[in-house]
C-alpha positions in Angstrom: -43.8 -18.4 -15.1 -41.2 -17.3 -12.5 -38.2 -15.4 -13.9 -35.0 -16.1 -11.9 -32.5 -13.3 -12.1 -29.1 -14.2 -13.2 -26.5 -13.1 -10.7 -23.5 -11.5 -12.1 -20.5 -11.9 -10.0 -17.8 -9.3 -10.2 -14.2 -10.7 -10.6 -12.3 -10.9 -7.3 -9.1 -8.8 -7.4 -6.2 -10.7 -5.9 -3.4 -8.7 -4.3 -0.1 -9.3 -2.7 2.2 -7.2 -0.6 6.0 -7.4 -0.7 7.9 -5.8 2.1 11.4 -5.3 3.3 13.1 -8.3 4.9 15.2 -6.1 7.2 12.2 -4.1 8.4 10.2 -7.3 8.9 12.4 -8.1 11.9 10.9 -5.2 13.8 7.5 -4.7 12.1 4.7 -7.3 12.3 2.8 -5.6 9.4 -0.1 -4.4 11.4 -0.3 -1.0 9.7 -0.4 -2.7 6.2 -3.2 -5.0 7.2 -5.2 -2.3 9.0 -5.0 -0.1 5.8 -6.1 -3.1 3.7 -9.0 -4.1 6.0 -10.2 -0.5 6.3 -9.5 0.3 2.6 -7.5 3.3 3.4 -4.4 4.9 1.9 -3.1 2.9 -1.0 -6.0 0.4 -0.7 -8.8 3.0 -0.9 -9.7 2.2 -4.5 -10.6 -1.4 -3.9 -14.1 -2.6 -3.4 -15.4 -5.6 -1.5 -14.3 -8.0 -4.2 -10.6 -8.0 -3.2 -8.6 -10.5 -1.3 -5.0 -10.4 -0.1 -3.5 -13.7 -1.2 0.1 -13.1 -0.1 2.2 -11.0 2.2 5.9 -11.7 1.9 9.4 -10.3 2.3 11.8 -9.6 -0.5 14.1 -12.2 1.0 16.8 -9.6 1.8 19.2 -7.8 -0.5 19.1 -8.3 -3.5 15.4 -9.0 -3.4 16.2 -12.6 -4.3 12.8 -14.0 -3.4 10.7 -11.7 -5.5 11.2 -13.3 -8.9 10.4 -16.8 -7.5 7.4 -15.7 -5.5 6.0 -13.6 -8.3 6.3 -16.5 -10.6 4.4 -18.7 -8.1 1.8 -16.0 -7.4 0.9 -15.8 -11.1 -0.3 -19.4 -10.8 -2.8 -18.2 -8.2 -4.0 -15.3 -10.3 -2.5 -12.4 -8.5 -3.6 -9.1 -10.2 -1.7 -6.4 -8.2 1.4 -6.3 -6.0 1.9 -3.5 -3.6 5.3 -2.4 -2.5 5.0 -1.9 1.2 5.5 1.6 2.5 8.6 0.6 4.5 10.4 -0.1 1.2 10.0 3.5 0.1 9.9 5.8 3.2 12.8 7.9 4.4 12.4 6.7 8.0 13.4 3.1 7.0 16.5 1.6 5.6 16.8 2.6 1.9 16.2 -0.2 -0.5 19.1 -0.3 -2.9 17.2 -2.8 -5.2 13.8 -1.2 -5.4 14.1 -0.5 -9.1 14.9 -4.1 -10.0 12.1 -5.4 -7.7 9.6 -3.1 -9.5 10.9 -4.3 -12.9 10.5 -7.9 -11.9 6.9 -7.3 -10.9 5.9 -5.3 -14.0 7.9 -7.6 -16.4 5.6 -10.4 -15.1 2.6 -8.5 -16.3 1.3 -7.7 -12.8 0.1 -4.3 -11.9 2.3 -2.5 -9.3 1.2 0.0 -6.6 3.8 1.7 -4.6 2.7 1.9 -1.0 0.4 0.4 1.6 -0.3 2.5 4.7 1.6 5.7 4.1 
């Protein structure tokens, strides 16, 4: 009798990145994707079973798109949202709505990680 091993598949973690709308006019997001693809910086704790399912801007001040997009992403099983490094670094325009954006994400029951490539 042949015994066929049962494959156990680890759950895929689904992540998204929200970034500054103003900065997106000058930044194509290459550093965020490089950090994700190489699993460096704020992506270093992920294994192979992770996929980036969304990469979007806040929609401009006041972060008006975040609530709608987070609501939509929940339907697609997003587990974690990263705030891009540009939303938090001194070299970029200061985000006056960062606290409400964080609250919107965590109130939706989604894990939040502050940072991408820095």
